[in-house]
C-alpha positions in Angstrom: -101.1 -2.0 -36.0 -99.3 0.8 -34.1 -97.6 3.4 -36.3 -94.1 2.5 -35.1 -94.7 -1.1 -36.0 -95.9 -0.1 -39.5 -92.8 2.0 -40.0 -90.4 -0.8 -38.9 -92.2 -3.4 -41.0 -91.7 -1.3 -44.1 -88.1 -0.3 -43.4 -85.2 -2.2 -45.0 -82.9 -4.2 -42.8 -80.0 -2.2 -44.1 -81.6 1.0 -42.8 -82.6 -0.6 -39.5 -79.0 -1.8 -38.9 -77.5 1.6 -39.9 -79.8 3.4 -37.4 -78.9 0.8 -34.7 -75.2 1.4 -35.3 -75.5 5.2 -35.3 -77.6 5.3 -32.2 -75.9 2.4 -30.4 -78.9 0.2 -30.2 -78.2 -3.5 -30.0 -79.9 -5.9 -32.5 -79.5 -9.4 -30.9 -79.6 -12.4 -33.3 -81.0 -15.6 -31.8 -80.0 -18.9 -33.4 -82.8 -21.3 -34.3 -81.3 -24.7 -33.3 -84.7 -26.4 -33.3 -87.7 -25.3 -35.4 -90.2 -24.9 -32.5 -87.8 -22.2 -31.2 -89.1 -19.8 -33.9 -92.5 -18.9 -32.4 -90.9 -19.0 -28.9 -88.3 -16.3 -29.8 -91.0 -14.2 -31.6 -93.2 -14.4 -28.5 -90.4 -12.9 -26.4 -89.9 -10.1 -28.9 -93.7 -9.3 -28.8 -93.7 -9.2 -25.0 -90.7 -6.9 -24.8 -91.2 -4.8 -28.0 -87.7 -5.6 -29.1 -86.3 -5.8 -32.6 -84.0 -8.8 -33.3 -82.8 -11.2 -36.0 -83.7 -14.9 -36.1 -80.8 -16.8 -37.6 -79.8 -20.3 -38.6 -76.4 -21.7 -39.3 -75.1 -25.0 -40.8 -74.5 -26.5 -37.4 -78.1 -25.7 -36.4 -79.1 -27.9 -39.3 -76.5 -30.6 -39.3 -75.9 -31.1 -35.5 -79.2 -30.0 -34.0 -82.8 -29.8 -35.2 -83.3 -26.8 -37.5 -84.1 -29.1 -40.4 -83.1 -27.0 -43.3 -82.8 -23.4 -44.4 -86.1 -23.8 -46.2 -87.8 -25.2 -43.1 -86.7 -22.3 -41.0 -87.8 -19.8 -43.6 -91.2 -21.5 -43.7 -91.5 -21.3 -39.9 -90.4 -17.6 -40.0 -93.1 -16.9 -42.7 -95.7 -18.5 -40.5 -94.7 -16.9 -37.1 -92.4 -14.0 -37.8 -93.3 -10.3 -37.6 -91.4 -7.9 -39.8 -91.9 -5.1 -37.3 -89.9 -7.0 -34.7 -87.7 -9.4 -36.6 -85.9 -10.4 -39.8 -84.3 -13.7 -41.0 -80.5 -14.2 -41.3 -78.5 -17.0 -42.7 -75.7 -17.3 -40.2 -72.1 -18.4 -40.7 -71.6 -20.0 -44.2 -67.9 -20.9 -44.1 -65.7 -21.2 -47.1 -63.5 -23.6 -45.0 -65.2 -25.3 -42.1 -63.9 -26.0 -38.6 -62.6 -29.3 -39.8 -60.5 -27.6 -42.5 -62.8 -28.9 -45.3 -63.9 -26.8 -48.2 -67.6 -26.0 -48.1 -69.9 -25.4 -51.2 -70.6 -21.9 -49.8 -71.8 -20.7 -53.2 -74.8 -23.0 -53.4 -75.7 -22.4 -49.7 -75.7 -18.6 -50.1 -77.7 -18.9 -53.3 -80.2 -21.1 -51.5 -80.8 -18.4 -48.9 -81.1 -15.7 -51.6 -83.7 -17.8 -53.5 -85.7 -18.5 -50.3 -85.9 -14.8 -49.5 -83.6 -14.5 -46.4 -83.1 -10.8 -45.4 -79.4 -11.2 -44.8 -76.6 -13.7 -45.3 -73.2 -14.3 -43.8 -70.1 -15.5 -45.7 -67.2 -16.5 -43.4 -63.9 -16.4 -45.3 -62.0 -15.8 -42.1 -59.9 -19.0 -42.6 -58.7 -17.7 -46.0 -55.8 -15.3 -46.7 -57.0 -11.7 -46.7 -57.0 -11.3 -50.5 -59.1 -14.4 -51.0 -61.5 -13.4 -48.2 -62.0 -10.1 -49.9 -62.6 -11.8 -53.3 -65.2 -14.2 -52.0 -67.0 -11.6 -49.9 -67.1 -9.2 -52.8 -68.7 -11.9 -54.9 -71.4 -12.6 -52.3 -72.1 -8.8 -52.1 -72.5 -8.6 -55.9 -75.2 -11.3 -55.7 -77.0 -10.2 -52.6 -77.2 -6.4 -52.9 -79.2 -6.3 -56.2 -81.8 -8.3 -54.2 -81.8 -5.9 -51.3 -80.1 -8.5 -49.1 -77.5 -7.5 -46.5 -74.2 -9.3 -46.2 -72.1 -10.0 -43.1 -68.5 -11.2 -43.3 -65.9 -12.2 -40.8 -62.3 -11.0 -40.3 -60.1 -12.4 -37.6 -60.6 -15.8 -35.9 -63.5 -16.2 -33.5 -62.3 -19.4 -31.9 -64.4 -22.2 -30.5 -65.7 -24.2 -33.4 -62.4 -26.0 -34.1 -61.9 -29.7 -33.4 -59.7 -30.4 -30.4 -59.2 -28.4 -27.3 -58.6 -24.6 -27.3 -55.7 -23.1 -25.5 -56.6 -21.6 -22.1 -58.8 -18.6 -22.6 -56.5 -16.2 -20.7 -53.7 -17.2 -23.0 -55.9 -16.4 -26.1 -57.0 -13.0 -24.6 -53.5 -11.9 -23.5 -51.8 -12.8 -26.8 -54.6 -11.3 -28.9 -54.5 -14.6 -30.9 -57.0 -14.3 -33.8 -58.0 -10.7 -33.0 -59.2 -8.7 -36.0 -56.6 -6.4 -37.4 -58.0 -2.8 -37.6 -56.0 -1.8 -40.7 -57.1 -5.0 -42.5 -60.7 -4.4 -41.4 -60.7 -0.9 -43.0 -59.3 -2.2 -46.2 -61.7 -5.2 -46.2 -64.8 -3.0 -45.8 -63.6 -0.6 -48.5 -62.9 -3.3 -51.1 -65.9 -5.5 -50.5 -68.8 -3.2 -49.8 -69.9 -5.6 -47.0 -72.7 -4.3 -44.7 -71.7 -5.8 -41.3 -68.4 -7.2 -40.1 -68.0 -10.0 -37.5 -64.9 -9.2 -35.4 -62.7 -11.1 -32.9 -61.9 -9.0 -29.8 -61.9 -11.7 -27.1 -65.2 -13.4 -27.9 -65.3 -17.2 -28.5 -68.0 -19.5 -29.9 -70.1 -21.7 -27.7 -68.8 -25.3 -27.5 -70.6 -27.5 -30.0 -68.5 -30.6 -29.9 -70.1 -33.8 -28.5 -68.0 -33.5 -25.3 -68.6 -29.9 -24.5 -72.0 -28.9 -26.0 -73.8 -29.1 -22.7 -71.1 -27.4 -20.6 -71.2 -23.8 -19.4 -69.2 -21.6 -21.7 -66.0 -19.9 -20.6 -66.8 -16.4 -19.3 -65.2 -14.3 -22.0 -63.9 -10.7 -21.8 -63.7 -8.1 -24.6 -60.9 -5.8 -25.5 -62.8 -2.5 -25.9 -59.7 -0.4 -26.9 -59.2 -2.8 -29.8 -62.8 -2.5 -30.7 -62.6 1.3 -30.9 -59.8 1.1 -33.4 -61.8 -1.2 -35.6 -64.9 1.0 -35.5 -62.7 4.0 -36.4 -61.4 2.4 -39.5 -64.6 0.7 -40.7 -67.6 2.8 -39.8 -70.2 0.0 -40.3 -72.2 -2.2 -37.8 -69.9 -4.7 -36.1 -71.0 -8.1 -35.0 -70.0 -10.2 -32.0 -70.2 -13.9 -32.4 -70.1 -16.1 -29.3 -72.4 -13.7 -27.5 -73.4 -16.2 -24.8 -71.5 -16.0 -21.6 -69.6 -12.7 -21.9 -69.5 -10.6 -18.7 -72.3 -8.1 -18.8 -70.2 -5.0 -18.2 -68.1 -5.8 -21.3 -71.1 -6.4 -23.5 -72.8 -3.1 -22.5 -69.5 -1.2 -23.1 -69.1 -3.0 -26.5 -72.6 -1.9 -27.6 -71.7 1.7 -26.6 -68.7 1.5 -28.9 -70.2 0.1 -32.1 -71.1 -3.6 -31.6 -74.6 -3.6 -33.3 -75.4 -7.3 -33.6 -74.7 -10.0 -31.1 -75.3 -13.7 -31.9 -76.8 -15.8 -29.1 -76.9 -19.6 -29.6 -75.7 -21.6 -26.7 -77.8 -20.2 -23.9 -81.2 -20.5 -25.6 -80.4 -23.9 -27.2 -79.4 -25.3 -23.8 -82.6 -23.9 -22.3 -84.7 -25.7 -24.9 -82.8 -29.0 -24.6 -82.8 -29.0 -20.8 -86.6 -28.2 -20.6 -87.3 -30.9 -23.1 -85.3 -33.5 -21.2 -86.9 -32.5 -17.9 -90.6 -32.3 -19.0 -90.6 -34.3 -22.3 -92.9 -31.6 -23.9 -92.1 -29.2 -26.7 -94.4 -26.6 -25.2 -92.3 -26.6 -22.0 -89.1 -26.3 -24.1 -90.7 -23.3 -26.0 -91.7 -21.7 -22.8 -88.1 -22.0 -21.5 -86.8 -20.3 -24.7 -89.3 -17.5 -24.4 -88.3 -16.9 -20.8 -84.5 -17.0 -21.6 -84.8 -14.6 -24.5 -86.9 -12.2 -22.5 -84.4 -12.4 -19.6 -81.5 -11.6 -22.0 -83.3 -8.7 -23.5 -84.5 -7.1 -20.3 -81.7 -7.8 -17.7 -78.6 -8.6 -19.7 -78.7 -6.4 -22.8 -81.2 -3.9 -21.3 -82.8 -3.2 -24.7 -86.5 -3.7 -23.9 -88.5 -1.4 -26.2 -85.7 -1.2 -28.8 -88.2 -1.6 -31.7 -90.0 1.6 -30.8 -86.7 3.5 -30.6 -85.5 2.2 -33.9 -88.8 3.2 -35.6 -87.9 6.8 -34.6 -84.7 6.7 -36.7 -85.6 4.8 -39.9 
């Protein structure tokens, strides 16, 4: 194994993400909507020598074919490579998109027991004080185990039931945008490692009506992002990473977005190839090609693993 790979394999995820933030190197996070996507994503990381997270959320399990948090961890243990990837439990909401309370505590504990490298608690639908309280509780459970915690502040729209307002209306009004002052206080009081922010990004459509449709082409408010970075000083996360215009994405990375979640594009690549060819191998090939294309031509981060190894 090459020296840079040994170095990254031994480094903690916290140190890798800090280095990525300081040196403005993107760590993409690819959602595993179907279990056979795990080796397909890892193959693309090998080909491009890129460091990324593999992640799984509740909708991946309940609406698609990820199976369970345990099944994804077992697939990661079988195919993953710590010099190129780590495993993240994505988006455990306190209140879900239907407005229902979620047993977030047992879901987080499950990931911690299984040995996930990072978890995400989403209290963004709670009042600020309550979001701080819940996030602090998750941090107190995760940090002693060496597990990173991501939280969310502001409203990254797109998972709600019913139609969204027109995108331009959302962007112009700043509806749901993360408040920079609140973000500073939130990070200070919770000790959270990474913060998911809303700056114009929206989630991919996952309703039955819209899950196969092309996403709205989102924009990002970079000036707003700069204010949040100034007040937080930690890696920031962009959810709804599919479909944002490339120039905005590259600008956001230059100004402190360290992790971008990608779900819609690679899931649709898998599903479409499976429908067309009827073979899982063809669907896997489509995912590998799509991940490689995103890494090389969209995010322009090929070779990021070697770079990160210089800084950890």
